[in-house]
C-alpha positions as CSV (number, residue, x, y, z in Angstrom):
1,M,89.9,54.2,139.2
2,I,91.8,55.1,142.3
3,N,92.6,51.9,144.2
4,V,92.4,52.6,147.7
5,A,94.0,49.5,149.1
6,V,97.2,50.6,147.7
7,R,99.5,52.1,150.9
8,R,101.0,55.4,150.0
9,P,103.6,56.1,152.8
10,W,104.4,59.4,151.4
11,L,100.7,60.8,151.9
12,P,101.3,61.9,155.4
13,L,104.1,64.1,154.5
14,V,102.3,65.6,152.1
15,T,99.4,66.6,154.1
16,V,101.6,68.0,156.6
17,G,103.1,70.2,154.1
18,L,100.0,71.5,152.7
19,L,98.6,72.1,156.2
20,T,102.0,74.1,156.8
21,C,101.8,75.9,153.6
22,S,98.1,77.1,154.3
23,V,99.0,78.0,158.1
24,A,101.7,80.1,156.9
25,A,99.5,81.7,154.3
26,A,97.0,82.4,156.7
27,A,99.4,84.3,158.9
28,Q,100.6,86.5,156.3
29,S,97.0,87.6,155.3
30,T,95.9,91.1,156.5
31,P,93.7,91.4,159.5
32,A,91.0,93.2,157.3
33,A,90.4,90.5,155.2
34,I,90.0,87.2,156.9
35,E,88.8,84.3,155.5
36,D,85.8,85.4,153.4
37,G,84.9,88.3,155.3
38,I,85.8,92.1,156.5
39,S,87.0,91.7,160.1
40,Q,86.6,95.1,161.0
41,P,83.3,97.5,160.8
42,L,83.7,100.1,158.1
43,G,85.3,103.3,159.3
44,G,85.0,101.8,163.0
45,L,81.4,102.3,163.1
46,V,78.8,100.5,165.1
47,G,75.8,99.4,163.6
48,D,72.1,99.7,164.9
49,A,70.0,96.8,164.2
50,A,66.8,98.6,164.1
51,R,68.0,100.8,161.4
52,G,69.4,98.1,159.5
53,K,66.0,96.1,159.7
54,A,64.5,99.2,158.1
55,I,67.1,99.1,155.4
56,V,66.6,95.6,154.8
57,S,62.8,96.0,154.3
58,N,62.5,99.2,152.1
59,R,62.1,98.4,148.8
60,Q,63.7,101.5,147.6
61,Q,66.7,101.7,149.8
62,G,68.2,98.2,150.5
63,L,66.2,96.3,147.9
64,C,67.3,93.3,149.8
65,V,63.6,92.1,149.5
66,L,63.7,92.1,145.8
67,C,65.7,89.2,145.7
68,H,65.7,87.5,149.2
69,Q,62.8,86.2,151.6
70,L,62.7,87.9,154.7
71,P,61.7,86.8,158.3
72,E,58.0,86.8,158.9
73,S,58.8,89.6,161.6
74,I,59.8,92.2,159.2
75,G,56.0,92.2,158.0
76,V,56.6,92.4,154.2
77,P,54.0,90.4,152.7
78,L,55.4,87.3,151.1
79,A,54.0,88.2,147.6
80,F,56.4,91.4,147.8
81,Q,59.6,89.1,148.4
82,G,62.0,87.7,146.0
83,N,63.0,84.1,146.0
84,L,66.2,84.5,143.6
85,A,68.8,84.7,146.4
86,P,69.3,82.6,150.3
87,S,66.4,83.6,152.9
88,I,67.8,86.1,154.9
89,A,66.1,84.2,157.8
90,G,69.0,83.0,159.8
91,A,71.7,84.6,158.2
92,G,73.2,85.5,161.5
93,G,73.2,81.9,162.4
94,R,75.2,81.0,158.9
95,W,77.5,83.7,158.6
96,S,79.5,85.6,161.0
97,A,79.7,89.3,161.0
98,A,82.5,89.4,158.8
99,Q,81.1,87.2,156.2
100,L,77.9,89.2,156.1
101,R,79.9,92.6,155.7
102,Q,81.8,91.3,153.0
103,R,78.6,89.9,151.2
104,I,77.1,93.3,151.4
105,V,80.1,95.3,150.4
106,D,80.9,93.5,147.5
107,S,79.7,89.6,147.2
108,R,81.6,89.5,143.8
109,K,84.9,89.2,145.9
110,L,83.1,85.4,146.9
111,N,81.6,85.0,143.7
112,P,82.5,86.8,140.6
113,T,78.9,85.5,138.6
114,S,76.9,86.7,141.7
115,P,73.9,88.9,140.7
116,M,74.1,90.7,143.9
117,P,74.9,94.3,143.6
118,A,78.2,95.9,145.2
119,Y,76.5,97.7,148.0
120,H,79.5,99.9,149.2
121,R,81.8,99.4,146.1
122,T,82.2,102.3,143.6
123,E,85.4,101.5,141.4
124,G,85.4,99.1,138.3
125,L,81.5,99.4,138.0
126,T,79.7,99.7,134.6
127,R,76.6,101.2,133.5
128,V,76.1,103.1,136.4
129,G,73.9,106.3,135.7
130,T,75.9,109.6,136.1
131,A,74.0,110.5,139.0
132,W,74.8,107.6,141.0
133,Q,78.4,107.5,139.8
134,Q,81.4,107.3,142.6
135,K,78.5,106.9,145.0
136,P,77.7,103.6,147.0
137,I,74.1,102.3,147.4
138,L,74.7,102.0,151.0
139,D,77.0,104.4,153.1
140,A,79.1,102.8,155.6
141,Q,76.9,103.5,158.5
142,Q,74.3,101.6,156.7
143,V,76.3,98.7,155.9
144,E,77.2,98.4,159.5
145,D,73.3,99.0,160.4
146,V,72.5,96.3,158.1
147,V,75.5,93.6,159.5
148,A,74.2,94.9,163.2
149,Y,70.5,93.5,162.1
150,L,71.6,90.7,160.4
151,V,73.7,89.1,163.0
152,T,70.4,89.1,165.0
153,L,68.8,86.5,162.8
154,K,69.8,83.2,164.3
């Protein structure tokens, strides 16, 4: 048990030291990987929210609906929506575009046990059919389209 009544005059120095180290480490990180996201659009592309909405709701392309619940405005009956992952409704209010982009490109960078597929990673995957090897599930434009749609969901 920790006795909180004991004074620790060295604690502010440790706290300042840790803060200084974390600020220095953040300054050295590359701008493409800020915090838990990918800061720049893939290939410098601009996403289209309408195309992104179509990808998210498509059961053969984006497959998002297999695990996630979608906003009612998408028009997919609730019986055809998943409940294994967080709801997509409000995603733009919970995560930045950079954070959403990272989760779509390769969510396992954030959570190695995530069941979410790497939609834009092709290296290091196992059990991939021959016809799909070295091909991402979503190309860079499709990733940016999905990000553009998700950020509109506040």
